C-alpha positions as CSV (number, residue, x, y, z in Angstrom):
1,M,-42.3,-53.1,-39.5
2,M,-46.1,-52.4,-38.7
3,R,-45.1,-52.7,-35.0
4,R,-42.9,-49.8,-35.9
5,L,-45.2,-47.8,-37.6
6,A,-48.0,-47.8,-35.0
7,R,-45.5,-47.0,-32.3
8,T,-44.6,-43.9,-34.7
9,A,-48.4,-43.0,-34.9
10,L,-48.8,-43.2,-31.3
11,L,-46.0,-41.2,-30.4
12,L,-46.6,-38.2,-32.9
13,A,-50.5,-38.5,-31.9
14,G,-49.7,-37.5,-28.4
15,S,-47.1,-35.1,-29.1
16,A,-49.0,-31.9,-29.5
17,A,-50.4,-32.8,-25.8
18,L,-47.3,-33.3,-24.3
19,L,-45.6,-30.3,-25.5
20,H,-49.0,-28.1,-24.2
21,G,-48.8,-29.9,-21.0
22,H,-45.2,-28.9,-20.1
23,E,-45.5,-25.3,-22.1
24,A,-42.8,-26.1,-24.1
25,R,-41.8,-23.2,-26.3
26,K,-41.8,-24.0,-29.9
27,P,-38.6,-22.5,-32.2
28,S,-39.2,-20.1,-34.8
29,L,-36.7,-21.8,-36.7
30,V,-35.5,-25.2,-37.5
31,V,-32.1,-25.8,-38.8
32,F,-31.2,-28.9,-40.5
33,L,-27.6,-29.5,-41.4
34,T,-26.3,-32.4,-43.4
35,V,-22.6,-32.8,-44.0
36,D,-21.8,-34.9,-46.9
37,Q,-19.4,-37.8,-46.1
38,L,-18.9,-37.0,-42.1
39,G,-18.1,-40.3,-41.1
40,S,-18.7,-40.9,-37.2
41,D,-15.8,-41.3,-36.5
42,Y,-14.4,-37.9,-37.5
43,L,-15.8,-36.0,-34.3
44,A,-14.3,-38.0,-32.1
45,R,-10.9,-38.6,-33.9
46,Y,-10.4,-34.7,-34.0
47,G,-12.5,-33.9,-31.5
48,G,-9.1,-32.5,-29.4
49,N,-8.6,-29.7,-32.3
50,L,-12.3,-28.9,-32.8
51,T,-13.2,-25.2,-31.4
52,G,-16.1,-24.3,-33.3
53,G,-19.8,-25.3,-34.3
54,L,-18.9,-29.2,-34.3
55,K,-17.9,-28.9,-31.1
56,R,-20.8,-26.9,-29.8
57,L,-23.2,-29.1,-31.4
58,R,-21.5,-32.2,-30.2
59,D,-21.0,-31.0,-26.6
60,E,-24.0,-28.8,-25.8
61,G,-26.6,-31.2,-27.7
62,A,-28.0,-34.7,-27.8
63,T,-25.5,-36.8,-29.4
64,W,-25.1,-40.2,-30.8
65,L,-22.1,-40.1,-32.3
66,Y,-22.7,-43.6,-34.3
67,G,-26.4,-43.2,-35.7
68,V,-27.0,-45.0,-39.0
69,H,-28.3,-44.9,-42.4
70,D,-30.1,-48.4,-42.1
71,H,-30.1,-48.8,-45.8
72,A,-27.7,-50.5,-48.4
73,I,-26.5,-47.8,-50.9
74,T,-25.2,-45.3,-48.8
75,E,-24.8,-42.5,-51.3
76,T,-25.9,-38.8,-51.4
77,A,-29.3,-38.8,-52.8
78,P,-30.8,-41.8,-51.1
79,G,-29.1,-40.3,-47.9
80,H,-30.5,-36.7,-48.0
81,A,-33.9,-38.3,-49.2
82,A,-33.9,-40.0,-45.8
83,T,-32.9,-36.7,-43.5
84,M,-36.2,-35.3,-43.5
85,S,-38.7,-37.5,-44.7
86,G,-38.4,-40.1,-41.8
87,R,-38.7,-42.9,-44.6
88,F,-35.9,-45.4,-46.3
89,P,-35.1,-45.2,-50.0
90,V,-37.6,-48.0,-50.7
91,H,-40.2,-45.6,-49.9
92,T,-39.0,-42.3,-51.0
93,G,-38.3,-43.5,-54.3
94,I,-34.6,-42.2,-54.2
95,A,-32.6,-45.2,-54.3
96,S,-29.0,-44.1,-55.7
97,N,-27.3,-41.0,-57.2
98,S,-27.9,-42.4,-60.7
99,Q,-31.8,-42.6,-60.0
100,G,-31.8,-39.4,-58.4
101,V,-32.7,-35.5,-59.5
102,N,-31.5,-34.8,-62.8
103,T,-33.9,-34.5,-65.7
104,R,-34.0,-32.4,-68.9
105,E,-38.0,-31.4,-68.4
106,A,-36.1,-28.9,-65.6
107,P,-33.6,-26.7,-67.0
108,L,-31.5,-24.4,-64.9
109,I,-31.6,-20.8,-64.9
110,D,-28.6,-18.9,-66.3
111,S,-26.8,-22.2,-66.3
112,D,-26.0,-25.1,-69.2
113,D,-25.5,-27.7,-66.1
114,S,-27.9,-30.7,-66.0
115,G,-31.8,-30.0,-65.3
116,A,-32.8,-31.0,-62.0
117,S,-36.2,-31.7,-59.9
118,P,-37.6,-34.1,-57.4
119,F,-39.5,-35.7,-60.0
120,R,-38.6,-39.1,-58.5
121,F,-39.3,-38.2,-55.0
122,R,-42.4,-40.1,-53.4
123,G,-44.4,-39.0,-50.4
124,T,-43.8,-36.1,-48.0
125,V,-40.9,-34.3,-45.8
126,L,-40.8,-32.6,-42.4
127,L,-41.5,-29.5,-44.5
128,D,-45.0,-30.4,-45.9
129,W,-46.1,-31.6,-42.2
130,M,-45.1,-27.8,-41.2
131,L,-46.8,-26.4,-44.0
132,A,-50.0,-28.4,-43.0
133,A,-49.5,-27.3,-39.7
134,N,-49.2,-23.5,-40.7
135,P,-49.3,-22.6,-44.4
136,A,-47.4,-19.3,-43.3
137,T,-44.0,-21.5,-42.8
138,R,-41.5,-20.2,-44.7
139,S,-38.3,-22.4,-45.9
140,L,-35.0,-22.3,-48.1
141,S,-32.6,-25.2,-48.7
142,V,-29.4,-24.8,-50.3
143,S,-26.0,-26.6,-51.0
144,R,-23.3,-27.0,-53.5
145,K,-25.0,-30.1,-55.1
146,D,-28.6,-30.0,-56.6
147,R,-29.6,-33.6,-54.9
148,G,-28.3,-32.1,-51.5
149,A,-30.6,-29.0,-51.9
150,I,-33.4,-30.6,-53.7
151,L,-34.1,-34.0,-51.9
152,P,-34.5,-32.7,-48.0
153,V,-37.6,-31.1,-49.0
154,G,-39.2,-33.3,-51.2
155,T,-41.2,-32.0,-53.7
156,V,-42.4,-28.7,-52.0
157,K,-41.6,-25.6,-54.6
158,T,-39.9,-23.5,-52.0
159,H,-36.9,-21.7,-52.2
160,V,-34.0,-24.3,-53.6
161,Y,-30.8,-23.0,-54.7
162,W,-27.4,-25.1,-55.3
163,F,-23.9,-24.1,-56.9
164,A,-23.6,-24.3,-60.8
165,S,-20.4,-24.7,-62.4
166,N,-20.5,-21.1,-63.7
167,G,-19.8,-20.2,-60.0
168,R,-23.0,-19.0,-59.2
169,F,-26.2,-20.3,-57.2
170,T,-29.1,-21.3,-59.2
171,T,-32.2,-23.4,-59.0
172,S,-34.5,-25.1,-62.1
173,R,-37.6,-24.1,-63.6
174,Y,-39.4,-26.6,-61.5
175,Y,-39.0,-23.9,-58.8
176,R,-39.0,-20.8,-60.5
177,D,-38.5,-18.4,-63.8
178,T,-36.4,-16.1,-62.5
179,L,-33.8,-15.8,-59.4
180,P,-34.6,-13.4,-56.6
181,T,-33.3,-10.3,-56.1
182,W,-31.0,-11.4,-53.1
183,V,-29.7,-14.5,-55.0
184,A,-28.9,-12.4,-58.1
185,R,-27.1,-9.7,-55.6
186,F,-25.3,-12.3,-53.8
187,N,-23.9,-13.8,-57.1
188,A,-22.7,-10.4,-58.4
189,R,-20.7,-10.5,-55.6
190,N,-18.3,-12.9,-57.5
191,I,-16.9,-14.2,-54.4
192,P,-15.6,-17.6,-55.9
193,Q,-13.8,-15.9,-58.2
194,R,-11.8,-13.8,-55.5
195,Y,-10.3,-17.2,-54.5
196,A,-8.2,-17.3,-57.8
197,G,-4.7,-18.2,-56.6
198,Q,-5.6,-19.0,-53.1
199,E,-3.1,-21.5,-51.2
200,W,-5.1,-23.9,-49.0
201,M,-2.6,-24.7,-45.9
202,P,-3.2,-26.6,-42.7
203,L,-4.7,-24.4,-40.3
204,L,-2.7,-26.0,-37.3
205,P,1.0,-26.7,-36.6
206,A,2.2,-30.0,-38.5
207,D,2.5,-31.5,-34.4
208,R,-1.3,-31.4,-34.3
209,Y,-1.7,-33.7,-37.1
210,A,-1.2,-37.2,-36.8
211,E,-1.5,-38.3,-40.5
212,P,1.3,-37.9,-42.6
213,D,1.6,-35.6,-45.6
214,S,2.6,-38.1,-48.0
215,V,0.5,-40.7,-49.2
216,S,1.2,-41.5,-52.6
217,F,-2.2,-43.0,-53.1
218,E,-4.1,-39.7,-52.9
219,A,-5.3,-37.5,-55.2
220,D,-3.4,-39.2,-58.2
221,G,-0.2,-38.5,-56.5
222,E,-0.9,-34.7,-56.0
223,Y,-1.0,-35.1,-52.3
224,T,1.6,-32.9,-50.3
225,F,0.4,-29.2,-48.9
226,P,0.2,-26.5,-49.9
227,H,-2.9,-26.8,-52.6
228,R,-3.3,-23.9,-54.9
229,L,-6.6,-23.3,-56.6
230,T,-6.1,-22.0,-60.2
231,N,-5.2,-18.4,-61.0
232,D,-7.8,-18.3,-63.9
233,T,-10.9,-16.6,-62.2
234,A,-13.3,-18.2,-64.3
235,R,-12.1,-21.9,-63.6
236,A,-11.7,-20.9,-60.0
237,G,-15.4,-20.3,-59.8
238,R,-15.9,-23.6,-61.1
239,D,-13.3,-25.5,-59.2
240,I,-14.2,-23.8,-55.8
241,R,-16.7,-26.5,-55.5
242,D,-14.2,-28.8,-54.3
243,W,-12.0,-26.8,-52.0
244,P,-12.9,-25.9,-48.1
245,W,-14.0,-22.7,-49.0
246,M,-17.0,-24.0,-50.7
247,D,-18.4,-24.6,-47.1
248,S,-17.9,-20.8,-46.2
249,L,-19.4,-19.9,-49.2
250,T,-22.6,-21.9,-49.0
251,L,-23.0,-21.0,-45.2
252,A,-22.6,-17.0,-46.3
253,F,-25.3,-17.6,-49.0
254,A,-27.6,-19.8,-46.4
255,L,-27.1,-16.7,-43.6
256,E,-27.9,-14.1,-46.6
257,G,-31.1,-16.2,-47.7
258,T,-32.3,-16.4,-44.2
259,R,-32.1,-12.5,-43.6
260,A,-33.7,-11.9,-46.9
261,L,-36.8,-14.4,-46.7
262,Q,-36.9,-13.4,-42.8
263,L,-36.7,-17.0,-41.8
264,G,-37.3,-17.6,-38.1
265,A,-38.4,-13.7,-37.4
266,D,-41.8,-14.5,-36.6
267,A,-42.2,-16.1,-33.2
268,N,-45.9,-17.2,-34.3
269,R,-44.4,-19.6,-37.1
270,T,-41.7,-22.1,-37.4
271,D,-39.4,-21.8,-40.5
272,L,-37.3,-24.5,-41.6
273,L,-33.2,-23.7,-43.1
274,A,-31.8,-26.7,-44.8
275,I,-28.4,-26.8,-45.5
276,S,-26.2,-29.3,-47.1
277,L,-22.6,-28.8,-47.0
278,S,-20.4,-31.0,-49.8
279,T,-16.6,-30.2,-49.4
280,T,-16.0,-32.9,-46.9
281,D,-17.1,-35.5,-49.5
282,A,-15.0,-33.5,-52.3
283,V,-11.9,-33.9,-50.0
284,G,-12.6,-37.4,-48.8
285,H,-13.0,-38.8,-52.6
286,R,-9.8,-37.1,-53.4
287,Y,-7.6,-37.7,-50.4
288,G,-9.1,-40.4,-48.8
289,P,-10.2,-40.7,-44.8
290,D,-6.9,-41.3,-43.6
291,S,-5.3,-38.1,-45.1
292,K,-3.9,-34.8,-43.5
293,E,-6.4,-33.0,-46.0
294,I,-9.6,-34.3,-44.2
295,H,-8.2,-33.8,-40.9
296,D,-7.7,-30.2,-42.0
297,Q,-11.1,-30.0,-43.9
298,I,-12.9,-31.2,-40.6
299,L,-11.3,-28.3,-38.8
300,R,-12.1,-25.5,-41.4
301,L,-15.8,-26.7,-41.3
302,D,-15.9,-26.6,-37.8
303,R,-14.6,-23.2,-37.8
304,Y,-17.0,-21.9,-40.7
305,L,-20.1,-23.6,-38.9
306,G,-19.0,-21.6,-35.8
307,Q,-18.9,-18.5,-37.5
308,F,-22.3,-19.2,-38.9
309,L,-24.1,-20.5,-35.6
310,D,-22.5,-17.3,-33.8
311,S,-24.2,-14.9,-36.7
312,L,-27.5,-17.0,-36.7
313,L,-28.2,-17.0,-33.1
314,A,-27.1,-13.4,-32.9
315,L,-29.8,-12.7,-35.2
316,R,-32.7,-15.2,-34.0
317,G,-31.8,-15.8,-30.6
318,R,-30.3,-19.0,-28.9
319,D,-33.9,-19.9,-27.4
320,R,-35.7,-19.8,-30.5
321,V,-33.3,-21.8,-32.7
322,L,-33.6,-25.9,-32.8
323,I,-30.6,-27.4,-35.0
324,A,-29.9,-30.7,-36.1
325,L,-27.1,-32.4,-37.9
326,T,-26.2,-35.6,-39.3
327,A,-24.3,-36.9,-42.6
328,D,-25.5,-38.5,-45.5
329,H,-23.0,-41.4,-45.6
330,G,-19.6,-42.2,-44.2
331,V,-16.7,-43.5,-46.4
332,Q,-14.1,-46.6,-46.6
333,P,-10.3,-46.2,-47.1
334,I,-9.0,-47.6,-50.5
335,P,-7.7,-51.1,-50.2
336,E,-4.5,-50.3,-50.9
337,L,-3.7,-48.1,-48.0
338,R,-3.4,-50.0,-44.9
339,S,-5.6,-47.6,-42.6
340,A,-4.2,-46.1,-39.3
341,W,-7.9,-45.8,-38.6
342,Y,-10.1,-48.6,-40.0
343,P,-9.4,-52.2,-40.0
344,N,-8.9,-52.8,-43.6
345,H,-5.8,-54.9,-43.5
346,D,-7.3,-57.7,-45.6
347,A,-9.0,-55.4,-48.2
348,Q,-9.0,-56.2,-51.6
349,R,-10.8,-55.6,-55.0
350,V,-13.3,-57.4,-56.6
351,D,-14.0,-57.7,-60.5
352,P,-17.7,-58.2,-61.3
353,A,-16.9,-58.6,-65.1
354,P,-16.5,-62.7,-64.9
355,A,-20.0,-62.8,-63.2
356,W,-21.4,-60.5,-66.1
357,R,-19.8,-62.8,-69.0
358,V,-21.9,-65.4,-67.4
359,V,-25.0,-63.2,-67.9
360,R,-24.5,-62.3,-71.3
361,A,-23.5,-65.8,-72.6
362,A,-26.9,-66.8,-70.7
363,L,-28.9,-64.1,-72.5
364,R,-27.5,-65.0,-75.8
365,R,-28.5,-68.8,-75.3
366,A,-32.0,-67.8,-73.9
367,G,-32.5,-65.3,-76.9
368,V,-32.7,-62.1,-75.0
369,D,-31.1,-58.7,-76.0
370,S,-28.1,-58.3,-73.6
371,N,-29.3,-54.7,-73.5
372,A,-32.5,-55.9,-71.4
373,V,-30.2,-55.8,-67.9
374,D,-27.5,-53.5,-66.7
375,S,-25.4,-53.2,-63.8
376,D,-27.0,-50.2,-62.1
377,D,-27.4,-50.7,-58.3
378,G,-27.2,-54.6,-58.9
379,F,-28.8,-56.8,-61.3
380,R,-31.4,-54.4,-62.9
381,V,-34.0,-55.6,-65.4
382,V,-34.4,-52.4,-67.9
383,D,-36.4,-54.0,-70.5
384,A,-38.7,-56.5,-68.7
385,E,-40.8,-57.2,-72.4
386,A,-37.7,-58.6,-73.8
387,F,-37.8,-61.4,-71.3
388,R,-41.5,-61.7,-71.5
389,R,-41.1,-62.3,-75.4
390,A,-38.4,-65.1,-74.8
391,N,-40.7,-66.7,-72.1
392,V,-37.8,-66.1,-69.9
393,D,-37.6,-65.5,-66.1
394,P,-35.1,-62.6,-65.1
395,D,-34.5,-64.2,-61.7
396,A,-33.1,-67.3,-63.4
397,I,-30.5,-65.3,-65.4
398,A,-29.9,-63.2,-62.0
399,R,-29.2,-66.4,-60.0
400,L,-26.7,-67.1,-62.5
401,W,-25.1,-63.8,-61.6
402,V,-25.4,-64.5,-58.0
403,A,-23.6,-67.8,-58.1
404,E,-20.9,-66.4,-59.8
405,L,-20.4,-63.5,-57.5
406,R,-20.6,-66.0,-54.5
407,T,-17.4,-67.3,-55.6
408,M,-15.1,-64.5,-55.7
409,N,-12.7,-63.2,-52.5
410,G,-14.1,-60.1,-51.2
411,V,-17.7,-60.9,-52.0
412,A,-19.8,-61.1,-48.5
413,A,-23.2,-61.9,-50.0
414,A,-25.1,-61.8,-53.1
415,D,-28.7,-62.6,-53.1
416,L,-31.9,-62.4,-54.9
417,I,-34.4,-59.5,-53.5
418,T,-36.6,-62.2,-53.5
419,D,-34.9,-64.4,-51.4
420,L,-33.4,-61.5,-48.9
421,A,-37.5,-61.0,-48.3
422,R,-37.8,-64.5,-46.8
423,A,-34.5,-63.5,-44.4
424,D,-34.6,-62.6,-40.5
425,T,-34.3,-58.8,-40.6
426,T,-33.4,-58.6,-37.1
427,T,-30.4,-60.9,-37.3
428,N,-29.3,-60.2,-40.9
429,V,-28.0,-57.0,-41.1
430,L,-27.3,-57.0,-45.0
431,A,-31.1,-58.2,-45.8
432,R,-32.4,-55.6,-43.8
433,R,-30.5,-52.9,-45.5
434,W,-31.2,-54.2,-49.1
435,L,-35.1,-54.6,-48.4
436,H,-35.0,-50.8,-47.0
437,Q,-33.3,-49.8,-50.5
438,F,-35.4,-51.9,-52.7
439,A,-39.0,-53.8,-53.3
440,P,-38.9,-57.3,-54.1
441,D,-41.2,-56.6,-56.9
442,G,-39.1,-54.0,-58.4
443,P,-36.5,-53.6,-61.3
444,I,-33.7,-54.7,-59.0
445,R,-33.7,-58.5,-59.3
446,A,-30.6,-59.5,-57.3
447,V,-27.8,-57.3,-55.0
448,V,-24.2,-57.9,-53.9
449,S,-22.6,-56.7,-50.8
450,L,-18.8,-56.5,-50.5
451,E,-16.8,-57.6,-47.5
452,P,-16.1,-54.7,-45.3
453,F,-13.5,-52.2,-46.8
454,A,-13.2,-54.2,-50.3
455,Y,-13.6,-52.1,-53.2
456,W,-14.7,-52.9,-57.1
457,K,-11.8,-53.2,-59.2
458,T,-12.0,-50.3,-61.4
459,T,-12.6,-47.4,-58.5
460,T,-9.8,-45.3,-58.2
461,Y,-10.6,-43.2,-55.4
462,A,-11.7,-43.5,-51.6
463,T,-15.6,-43.9,-51.6
464,H,-18.8,-45.1,-50.3
465,G,-22.0,-46.7,-51.2
466,S,-22.0,-50.0,-49.6
467,P,-24.4,-51.2,-46.8
468,N,-21.0,-51.8,-44.4
469,E,-20.7,-50.1,-41.2
470,A,-17.9,-47.6,-42.3
471,D,-20.3,-46.3,-45.1
472,A,-23.5,-46.3,-43.0
473,R,-22.7,-44.9,-39.5
474,V,-23.0,-41.2,-39.4
475,P,-23.4,-38.7,-36.4
476,V,-27.0,-37.8,-35.4
477,L,-27.1,-34.6,-33.1
478,F,-29.6,-32.3,-32.0
479,W,-29.1,-28.9,-30.2
480,G,-31.6,-26.5,-29.0
481,S,-33.3,-24.9,-25.9
482,G,-35.0,-27.8,-24.0
483,I,-32.9,-30.4,-25.6
484,A,-30.7,-31.8,-22.4
485,A,-26.7,-32.4,-23.5
486,G,-25.0,-35.2,-23.5
487,R,-23.7,-38.5,-25.2
488,R,-26.8,-40.9,-25.9
489,A,-26.7,-44.7,-25.8
490,G,-28.5,-47.0,-28.0
491,E,-29.4,-46.8,-31.6
492,A,-30.3,-43.6,-33.7
493,R,-31.3,-44.0,-37.1
494,V,-31.2,-40.8,-39.9
495,V,-35.1,-41.7,-40.5
496,D,-35.6,-41.0,-36.7
497,M,-34.5,-37.5,-37.2
498,A,-37.8,-36.1,-38.9
499,P,-40.0,-37.7,-36.4
500,T,-38.3,-36.6,-33.7
501,I,-38.5,-32.9,-34.8
502,A,-41.8,-33.4,-35.6
503,Q,-42.5,-34.4,-32.0
504,R,-40.7,-31.1,-30.7
505,L,-42.5,-29.0,-32.8
506,G,-46.0,-30.8,-31.8
507,I,-47.2,-31.6,-35.4
508,R,-48.1,-34.7,-37.4
509,P,-46.6,-36.6,-40.3
510,L,-48.8,-36.8,-43.1
511,E,-48.2,-40.5,-43.8
512,R,-46.6,-43.7,-41.8
513,L,-43.0,-43.2,-41.4
514,D,-40.0,-46.0,-41.0
515,G,-38.5,-43.7,-38.3
516,V,-39.4,-43.0,-34.8
517,P,-39.0,-40.0,-32.4
518,L,-35.7,-40.0,-30.6
519,T,-35.8,-39.3,-26.8
520,L,-33.9,-35.8,-26.2
521,H,-33.8,-35.6,-22.5
522,P,-31.5,-38.0,-20.9
């Protein structure tokens, strides 16, 4: 680890001189795109049907189709926190969705949804480094999800907006007390409500889709095209969040903000536009990664991105824009569906209840309140004082949990974090990813990894969140002037993306990173 950090410092320290020596022109706008649940296989699997923005970035940029989130809990919050920080969850403080951004201390503007802020986020991100190099830097971060908008820009109080359940883009009072005029004006157009009653039909003829439109495990049985959004305009404004048109709306809002804030308009500064697109996650959860619906969603995303990039490049110029694209995680098919794409034919479900019964019985015998631990992210100690009063080592109880889980079919590994800290992380991928997630002295005392494609018993929809490859593998793409097109071999981690952009801009990170710059030339 220390050798990697030293390498990062040396590479980035020399980046300004390198850029100066080659007289490379800095972009005036960096666009960082994160597609929620865009698995690595999608760009290859649907490649023949792509014609828009995904195709452009894949074919004209530096492309690692099988990049990786090298941490264990592959969820939205830790994934987004890693994108522009160059650091793993153990260092950003964002370990899971449940330990993410929601707080009553930061209520929203004109919305009763849960308040949100980066109150748990630790350290700096690319935007901090850009501001340190040039305080005039402007920025905007947008998403359908609060965590998708907030976490890529860390704790910076900038223009950060997400979509509320009332059908409007909003922000929290962590950032501001009123919405800017351009946001209020965009909301006043009531675009989401106009989709009431609209049908979602496949874009292409039926013979262009390999997937059947008759998989009963999808969407609680409501799986056949066409899918119709409610006729109720108020409900449509809320429900559109989970329909393909949400990505188009998010991109339209981002473009409006780019114009209003004049992002990328001044060649003497480099601005930042962060966009997180969430519909692929919603469709993937509802219909699964084998569905005709996810295929069509990727095609729609491709076209929406194509239209957005055409408009953005016409506005700012091709040579002035640097684009990065990745995902916050992948996805695994549900075990009951024997996939045509994933080797999940031995997949099964795991019931953790017996392990927790053992834990509760042991706590009672030891005189420790059973509420002193919970199952959030593993074996979590929530009341260390209860253990101290009873003179009980939490790890002794955690070992009972681990031992019981290890007997179960579908469990790949169960370990105390302190035991993982002694593993060879160059060969033990699971140990490495869990140590990138949690510190050995933290409240998570033990963790469990399921076999690839196994699910917990109670999960009723296609999902993600494991350290396994289908969840961890995501595309890593860079596009822009001076970036040579082509598929890249070797490993690309999402934590390498921020230092890569920093090197391209000739700026220095403000702290040690887990990531290192990637090579953007052949």
